[in-house]
C-alpha positions, 0 to 999 in steps of 0.5 A, spaced: 579 537 562 572 538 565 570 542 561 571 537 555 568 532 558 561 537 559 562 539 552 563 531 550 556 529 555 553 533 552 554 532 545 552 524 547 546 525 550 543 530 543 537 526 540 538 524 534 532 528 531 536 534 533 543 532 530 544 536 523 545 529 519 539 524 521 535 523 516 528 527 516 523 522 519 517 521 516 511 525 518 506 523 523 501 527 520 496 523 516 494 524 508 487 528 507 482 522 506 478 521 500 471 520 501 468 513 501 470 507 503 475 510 508 476 506 514 476 509 521 481 506 527 483 510 534 489 514 533 493 511 537 493 505 535 493 507 526 498 513 527 505 510 524 509 516 528 513 515 533 512 519 540 518 520 544 518 517 550 514 521 556 509 525 551 502 526 551 502 521 545 506 517 548 503 516 555 496 515 551 499 509 547 502 506 552 497 507 558 490 508 555 486 502 554 486 502 546 479 501 542 480 496 536 474 497 532 473 499 525 468 503 523 468 503 515 464 508 512 458 508 508 458 509 499 459 517 499 455 522 493 451 517 491 444 521 491 448 527 488 445 523 482 439 521 483 434 524 478 426 523 478 427 517 483 433 514 478 440 513 479 443 517 472 449 516 470 455 518 465 459 514 464 464 519 468 460 521 473 460 513 475 466 511 474 467 518 480 464 513 484 467 507 483 473 511 485 470 514 491 465 508 494 469 501 491 471 496 496 476 493 492 480 500 491 479 502 498 483 496 500 489 498 495 489 504 497 490 503 504 495 498 502 500 503 501 501 504 508 504 498 510 510 500 505 510 508 509 511 504 516 516 499 513 520 507 512 518 509 520 521 502 522 527 503 518 528 509 522 530 505 529 537 504 527 537 512 529 532 511 536 536 513 542 534 508 548 535 509 555 536 504 561 536 504 567 537 498 572 537 499 580 538 492 585 538 491 592 543 485 595 543 483 603 550 478 604 551 476 610 558 471 610 563 469 615 570 472 615 576 468 613 581 472 615 583 477 621 582 483 617 576 483 616 572 487 621 566 483 624 565 475 625 560 475 620 560 481 614 554 484 613 552 487 606 547 491 603 549 492 596 545 498 592 548 499 586 543 504 580 545 505 573 542 509 567 545 509 560 544 512 553 545 509 548 545 511 540 548 510 533 549 517 529 548 518 521 555 517 521 555 510 523 558 511 529 555 508 535 556 512 542 554 512 549 554 515 555 553 511 562 552 513 570 553 508 576 551 510 582 552 504 589 550 505 595 555 500 600 553 499 607 557 494 611 558 492 619 565 491 617 570 496 621 575 497 617 571 499 612 573 507 611 566 510 609 560 506 612 556 506 608 559 509 602 558 512 595 562 510 589 560 513 583 562 512 576 561 517 569 563 513 563 562 515 556 564 511 549 564 511 542 564 506 537 566 507 530 566 503 524 572 503 519 570 497 514 563 494 516 558 499 516 562 505 514 560 512 513 552 515 513 551 512 506 551 505 509 547 507 514 541 510 511 541 504 507 535 500 509 531 508 509 534 509 502 531 500 501 524 502 504 523 508 501 524 505 493 520 499 496 514 504 497 515 508 491 514 501 487 508 499 491 505 505 489 506 503 482 503 495 483 498 499 487 496 503 481 497 498 476 491 494 481 487 499 481 488 500 472 484 492 472 480 494 477 478 500 473 477 496 467 473 491 469 468 497 473 468 499 466 465 493 462 461 493 467 458 499 466 459 497 458 454 490 461 448 494 462 448 498 456 449 492 453 443 488 456 438 494 456 440 495 448 439 488 446 433 487 451 430 494 446 431 489 441 428 484 442 422 488 446 421 490 437 422 482 435 417 481 440 411 487 437 413 485 431 413 477 432 406 479 435 404 482 430 405 477 425 401 472 429 394 476 430 395 477 423 396 469 422 390 469 426 385 474 422 387 470 416 386 463 419 379 465 421 377 470 415 378 463 411 384 466 407 389 461 409 389 455 413 389 454 419 397 449 418 400 457 418 398 458 426 404 454 428 411 458 425 408 465 428 406 462 434 413 459 435 417 466 432 412 469 439 414 464 444 421 464 442 421 472 442 418 473 449 424 467 451 429 472 449 425 478 451 425 474 458 433 471 459 434 479 457 430 482 462 434 478 468 440 479 465 439 486 466 437 485 473 444 481 474 449 486 470 445 491 475 446 488 480 454 488 480 454 495 478 450 497 484 457 493 487 461 497 484 460 503 486 457 501 493 450 503 491 448 496 494 450 498 501 445 504 501 439 502 502 435 508 499 439 508 493 439 500 492 433 499 490 432 506 485 431 504 477 439 505 474 440 509 468 446 510 464 446 516 460 452 513 455 451 514 448 452 506 445 450 508 438 454 513 437 459 513 431 466 510 432 472 515 429 476 514 424 482 515 427 488 512 424 494 510 430 501 510 430 503 504 433 510 506 433 508 512 437 504 508 441 508 503 443 514 508 446 508 511 451 506 504 454 513 504 455 513 510 458 507 509 462 505 503 464 506 502 471 507 495 471 513 496 467 516 501 472 516 495 478 521 492 475 525 499 473 524 500 481 526 494 482 532 494 478 534 500 483 533 496 489 537 491 485 543 495 486 543 499 493 542 491 495 548 489 490 551 495 495 549 492 502 552 485 500 559 488 498 558 492 504 558 486 508 564 482 504 569 488 508 571 485 514 570 489 521 574 493 524 572 498 529 575 505 533 573 505 539 574 510 545 571 512 552 573 516 558 571 515 565 571 519 571 570 516 578 568 519 585 567 516 592 565 518 599 560 518 605 561 518 613 568 514 615 573 514 621 580 517 621 586 511 622 588 516 628 587 513 635 582 514 638 578 514 630 576 521 629 568 519 625 568 525 619 562 527 616 560 525 609 554 523 604 553 522 597 555 528 596 562 528 597 561 522 592 559 527 586 563 533 587 570 528 587 566 526 580 565 532 576 571 534 579 574 530 574 580 527 577 581 521 578 580 520 570 581 513 565 581 514 558 582 508 553 582 508 545 583 500 541 581 498 535 579 491 533 580 487 527 574 481 526 577 478 520 574 472 516 578 468 512 573 465 508 566 468 509 562 464 505 555 466 507 557 474 504 559 471 498 553 467 496 549 473 500 552 478 495 551 472 488 544 472 491 543 479 490 547 479 483 542 473 481 536 477 483 538 483 478 539 479 472 532 477 473 530 483 474 533 485 467 530 479 464 523 480 467 524 486 464 525 484 457 520 479 458 514 484 460 516 490 455 515 483 450 508 482 453 505 490 452 509 490 445 504 484 444 498 487 448 499 493 445 499 491 438 493 487 439 489 493 442 489 497 436 488 492 432 482 490 436 481 497 435 480 497 429 478 490 428 472 492 432 471 499 429 471 496 421 466 491 424 461 496 426 460 499 419 459 493 417 454 492 422 451 497 420 450 496 413 447 489 414 442 493 419 441 496 413 440 491 408 436 487 412 431 493 415 429 494 407 428 487 406 424 487 412 420 493 410 420 489 402 418 483 404 412 486 409 409 489 402 410 483 398 406 480 403 401 485 403 400 484 396 400 476 397 406 474 394 410 471 399 408 466 404 409 467 412 415 464 413 419 468 408 416 474 412 417 471 420 425 470 416 427 477 414 423 480 421 428 475 425 434 477 421 432 483 422 432 482 430 439 478 429 443 485 426 440 489 430 442 485 436 449 485 432 450 491 431 449 493 438 454 487 441 459 491 436 458 497 438 459 495 446 465 490 443 467 496 440 467 500 447 471 495 450 477 493 445 478 501 446 478 501 454 482 495 454 488 500 449 487 505 454 488 500 460 494 497 456 497 503 454 498 506 461 493 513 459 486 509 463 486 515 468 488 521 464 484 519 459 478 518 463 480 525 466 480 521 474 486 522 479 487 517 484 490 519 491 
């Protein structure tokens, strides 16, 4: 019996992390942080691990004054792209800086830590608990019968209790409790004074129906892990959208820059036409009334140049914000040079719509979110089914008893018998005074409306998720087909815009020659020059629109990161 009790006590006080069936808790080691847009905080606060009570980490967390300040590091690697006093960026380099320094992307990446902490929180079901209590009570009461050994009975009771309890992976709840009580009294009939009473109790509760088994016990952990995986795809989808916004800012700058070049060329032509008209008026070759049209064209050209310059400044400021350059005083004022060639002829690619649709349906992170939602719904249904079962538990306990202390024998005269608390401990661990108990507890709801409603909600949620998945699949099909159509349309528009520029340039050259020969007046020459400016501006816009449509198609397919060679940690 003594050996059995020792083995039982040893099994009860083993920590959960040392039990072979306990799922491994999440690692306390933090993943390596990516450079740029990184926030730092006191590790004793920000670390999501749960240290053991009494350890150094626990002492620092509980008793050390917490520093709640947050340090946000500045942008990185910007100066690596400064060439001859200019911030020179290709599209790939620009997107690398966006991932490293963009604050909105950093917010998305940090938000995953909340779901990681939820996994840590789900492991709390296996956390052991140690409860200790001590009381000291002095009571004086008048004697109520002749068997009390004093007219006024005075007792000093000092109980101490230490209890350990824990839930095991098998869903078994175990506990072990040691109680020690010292009683001092002025009662002359007391056998021991002071008396020491010790008890040691071990027990368990094993669910047999509701909550039975490791699968049910670990279900919150499984749901937390699935939710964290789902949140990862949600964050990936948000980052893809942020990258689309960032790349559009890149093309905004290029579009405005190319349009500024076109407008500057138009201004040169308008100024040259105005100067020629002024010379002709001075020489008397033409009427004074011919001055107004060239002057209007020159003024309009200057307005277009000025408007485009200010627009370019706004777009450059937006681009600097995307890469965090606005946070670096040494870089924020540098000129921005973008090296991507927008005039390159689009590739003539024949898109296989069926294959691209298949790619989108397998790669889109938002669709993966819905599919994982179905798995989580399955877990919720199983949890609700478990809630329908009656509560039927098997309980068991073992208790050993010991007492001791100095006292007197019942002989005449009474003889003093020395003793102390050690006598009580010897009797306790002698295991001669034992109590065994086993029992069954049944809690059978005759009608459980709450559990039935929970199960119905879980089933409805899965049906809703299935419908949302189908609706999203339909949306993805439409988005992909529209994206392919837009790419093909803009590719054809670039080709036609290039043809229009060629003809507009030939017409402008021909009108210039005809004007030099005196065949036409200045009005027709200015008209052809304006048409050339419009055609060149349209070509720039169509080229940029093609780049934007390709970007949108890659985002709709869910392949933007792979196509751009980007990796998100």
